[in-house]
N, C-alpha and C positions, 0 to 999 in steps of 0.2 A: 638912803638915797631914794629920791622920788622918781616918778615916771619920766620926767623930763631929763634927769641925769642919765638914766639908762638909754634914752634915745640919743643923747649926745655921745655916750661911749660907743653905741652901736654905729653911729655915723663916723666916729673917729676910726673904729676898727675897719670899716669898709674903705675909708680913704687910705688907711695904712696898707691894707691888703692890695689895693689897686696900685698904689705908689711903689710897693716892693716889687710887684710883677713888672711894672714899667722900668724900674731901676735895673733889674736883672736883664731885661731885654736890651736896654740902652747900653749897658756895660758889656753885653755879650756873654754873660755868665749865667746860663740857664741850667747848668748841671754842676753838681758838686765835684765831679771828676775833672771839670775844667779849671777849678779854682786853684790859684797859687796862694802863697802865704799872705800877700798883700790883699788879695780878694777876700780871704778869710777874715782878716782884720777889718776890712771895709764892711763886711756883712755883720760883724759883731757890733761895730759902731752904728750901723743902720738899725740893728735890733735895739740898741740903747736909745736911739732917737725915737723909734716907734714906741718903746715902753714909756719914755718920758711923756709923749703926747697923750697916751692912753690913760696913764695913772695920775697925771698932774692936771687938775681941773683949771689951773691958771693959764695953761697953754692952749691956744686955739688951733683949729684946723689950719688956719692961715699961717700960724707960726710954724707948724709942721711942714707945710708946703714950701715955705721959704727955706727952711733948714735942709729939707730933702733935695731941693733943687741945687743948693750950694754943694751938698755932699756928692750929688750925681755929677756935677761939673768937675769936682776934684777927682773922682774915680775915673770918669771918662778921659780926663786930661792925662792921668797916669797911664791908662791903657794906650792912649794915642802915643805918648812919649816912648812907651815900651816898643811900639812897632817902628818908630822912626829913628830911634837912637839906641845903639848897642850899649853905650855908657849908661844911659838912663835905665835900660832894661836890667843891666847888671846891678845898678843901685837899688832899683825898686823890687826886683824879683830875686836877684842873686844869681850866682853862677854855679854850674855843677861842680861837685867836689870829688876828686878822684881819691878813693880810700885804698884801693889796691891797683897795682899796675905790674904786669909781668910776673904775677904771683907773689909780689912783695907788698907788705903793708906800708902805707905812707903815714908814718907815725906823726909827722908834723900836721897832716890833715886831721888826724884823730884829735890831736891836741887843740887844734884851732876851733873845732866844733864841740869840744868837751865830750867826746864819745869814747867809751872804753871798748875793748875787744869783745867782751861778753855781750854787750848790746849789739855790736856788729854781727856776732854769731846768731843772735835772736832774729835779726832782720833777714839773715840768710835762710834760717830755718823756715821763716814765713814764706819764702820763695822755694821751699822744698829742696834746699841745698844744705846738707847736714854735715859738711866738713869744709872748713876754710881752705884746706889744701886743694880743693877742687876748683878754686876760683883763680882765674887769670887776671881779670879786671873787675873792679866794683866802683860804681859811680853813684854818689848821693845826689839826686836831682833836686832842683830848687823847690819842688812841691813835696819833698820829703820821701819820695819813692826811691827805692834802690834798684839800679840797673846793674846786672851781673853778666859777665862773659866767662864761661867756664873754660878750663884748659882744653885745648883741642877744637874749640869752636872758633868760627870767624869773628873778628872784632866787629863791634857795632858800627853803624854808619854815623857820620857827624855832618851837621850843616855848616858849610864853610862860607856860604854867602846867603844873605836873607834880605829881601826888599831892596835889591840893587846895591847892597853894601857888604863887603867882605867882613867876616868876623875875625878880628885880629887875634883874640885870645885862643880861638879854636885852631887857627893856622899855626900859632906858636906852639900849642900843645902837640901838634902833629910834626913839628920840626920843619914846617913849610913857611913860605912867605907869600906876599901878594904877587911878586913876580912869577912864582911857580903857578899860582892860581890863574893869572892872566895868560900864561903860556898854555896851560891845560885847556882853558876855554877857547883860546885862539885855534887850537888844533881841531876843535869841534865847530869852528866857524863863528864864534862869538868874539868880537873885537872890542866890546865895551860891556859894562854892567847893565846898561839900559835894557829894560824889559826882562831882566833875570830876577826872579823873586825867590827861587830856592835852588841852590846848588849843593848836592850831597856828595860826600866822599866815602866810598865803600869798597873794600877789597882792592885797594890800590887804583881805583878808577873814580873819575869825576862824572857825576850824573846831573844833567840839567833837567829839573822837574818843571814841566810847563804848567801854566795856570791860565784860567779863563779870565776875561775882562771883568773888572769890578764896576757894577752899575750903581 
């Protein structure tokens, strides 16, 4: 490689670095802890795109910019759909999976995700829970993390309404329906979903969580 080739690679590296930073800012994923499975896949593909432009001399910086813009649009659109549609969110990210409830193993859930009991026990030990018998409820979250409620503890809170829309799957899991949600909100003076962006159900109570305006 000659001096010119090194300059071209340096320029590509700089462009790739700037574009990845902008990509993370645009998609709103600036921390690994924020990333879901779809974000992880998106970043792997982003890495492949970046590697291709750096190591393939036939690809120009312009080629990279065109591809990265297309990929950013795809990722931004997926994040937008996740916020606006519960069905899209379930398809793109997935739903939480209840592995234990009322101290009983949900064997069908284990079979659905090809997880054995020993692997489940390992996940519990990583959370400093050393016996399955201590667990009342265990939920595998879409990001792969395990949420555990031990026997004797209060149940976890759940979001029953998000972005002015009730979450039907969550209501069904609680044994509730939309009429129950509307009645509970009406008791607190809310007669429509307009302006409600987060309603939480915890300890047999509904809590409306206020939010500031989006500028």
